[in-house]
C-alpha positions in Angstrom: 143.4 -153.0 -58.9 145.1 -150.8 -61.2 148.0 -148.7 -60.2 146.1 -145.6 -61.2 143.1 -146.5 -59.0 145.4 -147.3 -56.0 147.1 -144.0 -56.3 143.9 -142.1 -56.6 142.6 -143.8 -53.5 145.8 -143.0 -51.7 145.8 -139.4 -52.5 142.1 -139.1 -51.5 142.8 -140.6 -48.2 145.7 -138.2 -47.6 143.5 -135.2 -48.4 140.8 -136.4 -46.2 143.2 -136.9 -43.3 144.7 -133.4 -43.6 141.4 -131.7 -44.1 140.0 -133.4 -41.0 143.0 -132.4 -39.0 143.0 -128.9 -40.6 147.0 -128.6 -40.5 149.9 -130.6 -39.7 150.0 -129.1 -36.3 146.4 -130.3 -35.8 147.4 -133.8 -36.7 150.2 -133.8 -34.1 147.7 -132.7 -31.5 145.3 -135.3 -32.6 148.1 -138.0 -32.2 149.1 -136.6 -28.8 145.7 -136.7 -27.4 145.3 -140.3 -28.6 148.6 -141.2 -26.9 147.5 -139.4 -23.8 144.2 -141.4 -23.7 146.3 -144.7 -24.0 148.5 -143.6 -21.1 145.4 -142.8 -19.0 143.7 -146.1 -19.7 146.8 -148.1 -19.0 147.3 -146.3 -15.7 143.8 -147.0 -14.7 144.1 -150.8 -15.6 147.2 -151.0 -13.7 145.8 -149.3 -10.6 
């Protein structure tokens, strides 16, 4: 693939991530909720 195409795909991916989360704060909240879900599942598996 050409460097121009890869750069374009990368930028499109970044834009879609940030518009999906709406803000950087929203992205942080999404990551936090994902981490909490992992912790919850690991606790349930341990018990």
